[in-house]
C-alpha positions as CSV (number, residue, x, y, z in Angstrom):
1,T,52.4,-15.0,5.7
2,Y,50.2,-13.9,8.3
3,K,49.4,-15.0,11.6
4,G,50.3,-18.2,10.2
5,V,48.2,-18.4,6.9
6,V,49.8,-18.1,3.6
7,C,47.7,-15.0,2.0
8,R,47.7,-15.1,-1.8
9,E,45.6,-11.8,-3.5
10,T,45.2,-10.6,-6.6
11,L,45.8,-7.0,-7.4
12,P,43.1,-5.8,-10.4
13,L,46.4,-4.7,-12.5
14,P,47.7,-5.8,-15.8
15,A,51.3,-7.8,-15.6
16,T,53.6,-4.8,-16.6
17,K,56.9,-3.8,-15.5
18,P,55.6,-0.5,-13.5
19,N,52.8,-2.6,-11.9
20,L,55.0,-5.4,-10.9
21,Q,57.5,-3.0,-9.1
22,Y,54.3,-1.6,-7.7
23,A,53.7,-4.6,-6.1
24,E,56.9,-5.3,-5.1
25,R,56.7,-2.3,-2.9
26,L,53.3,-2.8,-1.7
27,R,54.3,-6.5,-0.5
28,A,57.3,-4.8,1.3
29,E,55.2,-2.5,3.1
30,I,52.7,-5.2,4.0
31,L,55.9,-7.4,5.6
32,N,56.7,-4.5,7.5
33,A,53.4,-3.9,8.7
34,I,53.1,-7.3,9.8
35,G,56.5,-6.8,11.1
36,R,55.3,-3.7,13.5
37,N,52.0,-5.5,14.5
38,T,50.0,-2.6,12.9
39,F,49.1,-4.7,9.5
40,E,44.9,-4.8,9.2
41,Y,43.9,-7.1,6.5
42,G,40.8,-5.4,5.5
43,H,42.7,-2.0,4.6
44,Y,44.8,-3.5,2.3
45,F,42.2,-6.0,0.3
46,P,38.8,-5.2,1.6
47,D,36.9,-7.1,-0.7
48,S,38.9,-10.1,-0.1
49,K,37.1,-13.2,1.2
50,R,40.3,-14.1,3.4
51,A,39.6,-10.8,4.9
52,R,36.5,-12.0,7.2
53,I,39.2,-15.0,8.4
54,F,41.0,-12.4,10.5
55,G,37.9,-10.5,11.8
56,Y,37.6,-7.8,9.0
57,V,33.9,-7.2,7.9
58,N,33.3,-5.1,4.9
59,E,31.1,-2.0,5.7
60,N,29.9,-1.7,2.4
61,P,29.9,-5.2,0.5
62,L,28.9,-5.5,-3.3
63,I,25.4,-7.0,-3.4
64,G,26.8,-10.0,-5.3
65,D,29.3,-11.1,-2.5
66,K,26.1,-11.1,-0.4
67,L,24.0,-13.2,-2.5
68,H,26.8,-15.8,-3.0
69,Q,26.8,-16.0,0.9
70,F,23.0,-16.2,0.8
71,L,22.8,-19.3,-1.7
72,D,25.8,-21.1,0.4
73,H,23.9,-20.8,3.2
74,A,20.8,-21.8,1.7
75,E,22.3,-25.0,0.4
76,R,23.1,-26.3,4.3
77,T,19.5,-25.3,5.5
78,L,16.9,-25.7,3.0
79,E,15.6,-28.5,0.3
80,L,17.8,-28.9,-2.8
81,S,14.5,-27.7,-4.8
82,T,14.4,-24.3,-2.7
83,V,18.0,-24.1,-3.6
84,I,17.8,-24.4,-7.2
85,G,15.2,-22.0,-7.3
86,Y,16.8,-19.2,-5.6
87,R,20.0,-20.0,-7.7
88,R,17.7,-19.8,-10.7
89,V,16.3,-16.3,-9.8
90,C,19.8,-14.8,-8.9
91,N,21.7,-16.1,-12.3
92,A,18.7,-14.6,-14.4
93,H,18.3,-11.6,-12.3
94,L,20.1,-10.5,-9.5
95,F,23.3,-11.3,-10.2
96,N,23.8,-9.3,-13.5
97,T,21.4,-6.1,-12.1
98,F,22.7,-5.6,-8.7
99,G,25.5,-7.7,-8.3
100,H,28.3,-4.8,-8.8
101,I,26.5,-2.4,-6.6
102,H,27.7,-1.5,-3.3
103,I,24.7,-2.2,-0.6
104,R,24.9,0.9,0.8
105,E,24.4,2.6,-3.0
106,L,21.1,0.4,-3.6
107,T,18.5,2.9,-3.9
108,P,14.3,2.2,-3.9
109,A,14.1,4.4,-7.2
110,F,16.7,2.1,-9.2
111,I,14.9,-0.6,-7.7
112,R,11.3,1.1,-9.2
113,Q,12.9,1.4,-12.5
114,W,14.1,-2.2,-12.6
115,L,10.7,-3.3,-11.9
116,S,8.8,-1.5,-13.9
117,Q,10.6,-3.5,-16.8
118,L,9.8,-6.9,-15.8
119,P,7.1,-8.5,-18.0
120,L,6.6,-10.9,-14.9
121,T,3.4,-11.6,-12.5
122,L,3.3,-10.4,-9.1
123,K,3.9,-13.7,-7.3
124,A,7.1,-14.1,-10.0
125,V,8.4,-10.9,-9.1
126,R,7.8,-11.9,-5.1
127,N,10.1,-15.1,-5.9
128,I,12.9,-13.0,-7.5
129,L,12.7,-10.7,-4.7
130,T,13.5,-13.0,-1.9
131,P,16.9,-13.7,-2.0
132,L,17.4,-10.0,-2.3
133,R,15.0,-9.2,0.6
134,A,17.1,-11.4,2.9
135,I,20.5,-10.1,2.1
136,L,19.2,-6.5,2.5
137,N,17.4,-7.2,6.1
138,D,20.8,-8.9,7.4
139,A,23.0,-5.6,6.3
140,V,20.3,-3.9,8.2
141,N,20.7,-6.4,11.2
142,D,24.6,-5.5,10.7
143,D,23.9,-2.3,11.0
144,I,25.5,-1.4,7.5
145,I,22.2,0.4,6.3
146,L,19.7,1.8,8.0
147,R,16.7,0.6,6.4
148,N,15.7,-2.1,3.9
149,P,15.1,-0.1,0.8
150,L,12.5,-2.6,-0.5
151,D,10.4,-1.7,2.5
152,R,9.7,1.7,0.2
153,V,9.1,-0.2,-2.8
154,I,5.1,-0.9,-3.5
155,L,5.0,-3.8,-6.3
156,N,1.8,-3.0,-7.2
157,K,2.6,0.6,-8.5
158,V,5.4,-0.3,-10.3
159,L,5.0,-3.4,-12.2
160,N,3.3,-3.5,-15.6
161,K,-0.2,-3.6,-15.0
162,H,-1.0,-5.8,-17.9
163,T,1.1,-8.7,-16.6
164,R,1.5,-8.5,-13.1
165,Q,-2.0,-10.6,-12.9
166,S,-1.5,-14.2,-13.6
167,T,-3.8,-15.6,-16.4
168,F,-3.3,-19.2,-14.8
169,I,-7.0,-20.8,-14.0
170,A,-7.1,-23.8,-11.5
171,N,-9.0,-26.6,-13.5
172,P,-9.4,-29.4,-10.6
173,F,-11.0,-32.8,-11.5
174,N,-14.8,-32.7,-10.8
175,K,-16.6,-35.3,-8.8
176,K,-17.8,-37.3,-12.2
177,E,-14.0,-37.1,-13.3
178,I,-13.1,-38.4,-10.1
179,Q,-15.0,-41.4,-10.0
180,L,-14.6,-42.4,-13.7
181,L,-10.7,-42.2,-12.6
182,L,-11.5,-44.6,-9.8
183,K,-13.5,-46.6,-12.1
184,H,-10.6,-47.8,-14.1
185,S,-8.0,-47.8,-11.5
186,E,-6.5,-50.9,-10.3
187,P,-4.3,-52.2,-7.1
188,P,-2.2,-51.0,-5.5
189,F,-2.7,-47.5,-7.5
190,K,-6.9,-47.1,-6.7
191,P,-6.4,-46.5,-3.1
192,F,-3.5,-44.1,-3.7
193,I,-5.2,-42.2,-6.2
194,Q,-8.4,-42.3,-4.1
195,F,-6.6,-40.9,-1.1
196,A,-4.6,-38.5,-3.0
197,F,-8.2,-36.9,-3.9
198,F,-10.0,-36.6,-0.8
199,S,-6.9,-36.2,1.8
200,G,-5.7,-33.2,0.1
201,L,-2.1,-34.1,0.8
202,R,0.5,-32.5,-1.5
203,P,2.3,-34.4,-3.8
204,S,5.3,-34.5,-1.7
205,E,3.4,-35.2,1.2
206,L,2.3,-38.2,-0.1
207,R,5.5,-39.1,-1.2
208,G,6.9,-38.7,2.7
209,L,4.1,-40.6,4.3
210,R,4.9,-43.7,6.4
211,W,2.2,-46.3,7.9
212,E,3.4,-44.8,11.2
213,D,1.9,-41.4,10.5
214,I,-1.2,-43.1,10.2
215,D,-3.7,-43.7,13.3
216,F,-5.8,-46.0,12.5
217,Q,-8.3,-45.8,15.5
218,K,-8.6,-42.3,15.6
219,G,-8.9,-41.6,11.8
220,I,-5.8,-39.1,11.8
221,I,-3.3,-38.9,9.5
222,H,0.0,-36.9,10.5
223,V,2.1,-35.1,8.0
224,K,5.5,-35.2,9.1
225,R,7.8,-35.0,6.2
226,A,8.2,-34.6,2.6
227,I,10.1,-35.8,-0.4
228,V,10.6,-33.3,-3.2
C-alpha cells in the first residue's frame, strides 16, 4: 500500500522458487523505502501505468503505450468514424512495427526502411502516419525528444513509385444522368436528390441538416453539423 492505494505489480519472471524469493526481498525493500519516505514508484516500476498516478513520467516510453493513450484520448474527443480509422491503422501497421520501440530509439532511417516496403498510395500512408506523428509531436512538446523523426522523412522519396499514386478516377454524374435521375424520382426523394446534387453538401452534412439551418428569405444554408 502506497499513499493509501493498494498497488499490485507483476514482475516479468517465471514463478520459480529463486524468483519468488527475489520478489519477497524486493517487496521488503519497497516497504522499507516507503517507511523511510524514500520510495519512488517509477524507479522500481518505470513502465507501470500506476506510476503515472504518483506523478512519475517515463522519460523514454514505449511507442505502443503512447499509441494506446492516443486512442483513449481520441475516443473521448473525436467522432466514432475517425476513431475507428485510427484504431484500424494502429492495429494493422503501427503496433506491430513500432509498439516495442522506445520513443527515443526511433530513427528516421528505421521509418524510411519500413515505408519503402509498403505497397500503398501516398494518401493511405499519410493516414497511417497520423497517429504516429501525433504522439511524436507530443513527445517533442514534452521534451522527451528534441525533434520529430518524421520531419526528416520525405514520403515521395521513399515510397514505391509504382504504388504511391492513386489509380482512382472520379466519375461524377453528368448533366444528362442528373436529369434522368430527377425525372424518375418521386417525392419525397426527388427534392432531396435535387438538393444533394446542386448544393454540394457531403452525405453526412445532408443527414445533419435541420430546418432551422435554412434562411429561406436570404437563400442561405448554414452547415452546422454532420451525422456520420
